[in-house]
Phi, psi and omega in degrees: 000124178257130183268126180235134174246122177268131180240120183205168180265353172199155181198137171291146003269005191282313185205140184209130163239346182191197184298335179302320183291324176298317182294309185291331176283331189260319187298314178305326177297328186275339182294139182297108183291347178289329184247345186230137171254099183259126175231159185235150175225135193225160169286149180264091179286140177287342179273007171297148183297148181300330182293345177253323184291329174297337178268355178289133177258125180291137178259290183188186175210158175210179181241139186232139176289125178203129175054046179057034182219158167263118188238142182293140174225111180260148184238130177231171174207160177208148177240125179222132179055039180071008179249128177271129178242126175263159180225135174264123190254126170201113186291335180297326186259328189241014175260054182265157179287339171226169181299321183234157177241178178265004181267098185303316185294316180299320177298318176299317186298313191286326182272340166296313174306310182303312181295324176287323180295324180299309181299317185290334185280340188299316181291330181288328174280351183058039177236118183248099179285141168283336182215137173252127181254107186262143184237118177065176190300330187304331178251016185293333184279348181298314176297328183291307180303316181304317181284328189275324182224334185276331189301332183291337177279127183306332181299325188261355185290134175091355178290130177267156181227146175237133173248123179254122177268110180271331176201104186302339185294335180259113193229356179063071182253139179200173184296142185295320181304311182293317186290323178297318184291318184289321188279330189080004184283139181299152181295340175298345177271354175261059177240162190299336180273002179230256191268341185289134168215118180048046176069014169248163165276137184230110185291322178296322179297323176301317175297320180293314186293320189260357180275158182280334181209152180236131175232155169225183201256018168196150179300318182292316178299325177297326174283313185301315189292354174270007180248156185295328179298316183256353191281350173055032181084355183251008182300322180295317182296317183288332172293319178298328183260023185304319183298331182258003186252134174219151177257118179243121183295132172299170170231180169236167186275113185283349173277326178284322182253078180226109185298342180279338187227352189303113184289349185269348180255163191275326184226125180276151179201164177228178180302330180276331184254359187298330182296330181255353184236337185297323181300338181292327177291326179298302183298327177290325176291315179303318179295315182296327184260003176074029169272154175307130181275108183205111184294337187277340184288130178291125180253122186248133185257146168225119173240108192188156159294139180269087177220167179302317181308329181270007172087020183289337171298323176293317179300316185297327182290337188225355185293330176299314182296317180293319179295330181287328190248338189250144176277078178220164173235139172250129171246122191239131178228128176152175176229168177165224179295135186302325179297326176280328177292321180289323178302314181288327175292319180293325177291321179296329180287316183272339176234065191292342178272355183235342184227130174241114180255119179240092190270078185194179170253120181213104184298317181301313181295322179300315178299321179298317182296312178304322185273337187269321195282163177271321181228163179225124186264124182217080187263049190302145167292317167214150182209095182317308177223300186079137184245327186304319179294330176288319180294319182291324172307313183305322187260012180069025177254116194282123181290143166238111195223161167275145185279084180215149176042228187293335180294319180291325182285340188247342184246117175270117183299145181290131178242109190283341182273330180257353178069038181233170176115158178235003184180201187227144180212158175225156189269310186271147181278089191210127187296321181288328172291327174292318179296320181295324179290320176299320178284335171296316176303311178304320181296324174292317183300310187276326185255342179223069184296327178291325175295320180296316177293330173290324174297312180302319177301312178295325179298321188288338182270351179293153183242103173241033174289170182288343186298315182299310182296316178301327181290323176296319180295316180301317175304316182295314180303313180296328177296319188279317187244004175071000000 
């Protein structure tokens, strides 16, 4: 039995703000429990839902030197779906109204504390991992601390580390003077070959430098981040670590996202029955949102953070033209930059028969959109992996995506001559290229419905469950720890 510890800032079902939580919550369940004992450790946020905080079991506590103080570290645990999750408790750092704050220095302080507390807690928990799998910059200091001070203790010798980059844009950067003081790391660690980047300390860079292997969440993104455009200043380092860098495509939980059993949608269907039942979800959603009820109108879904990264500047450039000339309905769900939120509110006001703007987070409505829509628009500038396109494929809702990162790896563009493909894609980050692809999809939907249905059937038969991803991770674990 090989012991693996996942270290992250969020995981379902306990706390979630994005795709990271889905990965850390779902992947351990898919790892083969006959050969691996995979456990997870998270901060104990006071903002966790009561249904979970009430289930946490207190283990013990201890005090740890940090930032020139002796600081309390409480330890709790909970077991769900056969996976044990530990929680690091400290009210000064984790009693916030949301998992993250806008105070960058405070974020550095709390997650540096978290990384050190995780390592300090292992002997207390009596759990000795052969490998610690760190996720994103919030755990980036763990491989650094392991190398810098814990490795001298026999308990920690031989522990391997993996650093997974979920989104390279977020790196945990701050001034060297403050980070050196807070972390207690010697100034020799703040050099260009270690944690320093452009005169700042960079916690994610530290994790990349000191980990034994680096992964990211799709094969294409693993190649992209070695280039200046996508590399966010770390492309040279990632090129240097090319031998240890691999891209493993994320999956989705096929029990949660299953059109045959999903309790959040109105009508269940399968790859065999979608022709006769999928449209019932469309008409039900049209009625719920106050759109004209018409099963024949092409409905396009968007479930996303409203930012430039997600391609909303492309949408803003051409959506007025599409709404004026095309027979489509847009159902939009998400929050983000105020200019995009206001844009959709305004479009819904001026085109009430064509746009439903839902500026909120609503898990149930997202499932209804995946199940009801005919197409799903995701024109990202960059997309490390993306999960929404996999969810839409699962429900026979054809993705219209830009060929980047995980979108390129998971959506096969339709080829009308060969009769292949599971969606539609475009290459250049260009609004009119996006619009042309969307209109090509419209032409297939309206003029070649049988072809459209065959694409949808292929889409529903694709397998992006966690089992395939888990096998790739297990192969890496075995490579690292034997």
